[in-house]
C-alpha positions in Angstrom: 4.9 4.0 135.3 7.6 3.0 137.8 7.3 0.2 140.3 7.1 2.7 143.1 4.2 4.6 141.4 2.4 1.3 140.8 2.7 0.3 144.5 1.5 3.7 145.6 -1.6 3.6 143.5 -2.4 -0.1 144.4 -1.2 -0.2 148.0 -4.3 -1.8 149.4 -4.2 -4.6 146.8 -0.5 -5.1 147.4 -0.9 -5.4 151.1 -3.7 -7.9 150.6 -1.6 -10.0 148.2 1.3 -10.0 150.7 -1.1 -11.0 153.5 -2.3 -14.1 151.5 1.2 -14.9 150.3 1.1 -14.1 146.6 3.8 -11.4 146.9 6.8 -11.5 149.2 7.0 -9.1 152.1 10.4 -7.8 150.9 8.5 -5.8 148.4 6.8 -3.8 151.1 10.2 -3.3 152.9 11.7 -2.1 149.7 8.8 0.3 149.3 9.4 1.7 152.8 13.1 2.2 152.1 12.5 3.9 148.8 9.8 6.1 150.4 12.3 7.3 153.1 14.9 7.9 150.4 12.4 10.0 148.4 11.6 11.9 151.6 15.2 12.9 152.1 15.6 13.8 148.4 12.6 16.1 148.6 14.1 17.6 151.7 17.0 18.9 149.6 19.7 16.3 150.4 22.0 14.9 147.8 21.5 11.3 146.5 24.6 10.1 148.5 23.5 11.8 151.7 20.0 10.4 151.3 21.3 6.9 150.8 23.5 7.3 154.0 20.5 8.5 156.0 18.4 5.6 154.8 21.2 3.2 155.6 21.3 4.4 159.1 17.5 4.4 159.5 17.0 0.8 158.3 20.3 -0.8 159.1 21.0 -2.0 155.6 24.1 -1.7 153.4 24.5 1.1 150.9 24.7 -1.3 148.0 21.3 -2.7 148.9 19.8 0.8 149.0 21.2 1.6 145.5 19.7 -1.7 144.3 16.3 -0.8 145.8 16.4 2.6 144.2 17.2 1.1 140.8 14.5 -1.4 141.1 11.8 1.1 142.3 12.6 3.5 139.5 12.4 0.9 136.8 9.6 1.0 134.3 7.0 -1.7 134.5 
């Protein structure tokens, strides 16, 4: 199970933990960025174009998006 799949299945618990301060809010931001990346990939865009689109949508650097992708696809 990847981190992204874990968050998807436990989204309510993750949001609660963020609300009470156990988990940092950057995890939710990373989840949003990866969700948008996955949306573009499923729409048929290449990995590079998907990263560029996400970069424009969230105003983050490409390197950060690649880091988020690697982190979200890692096995837990």
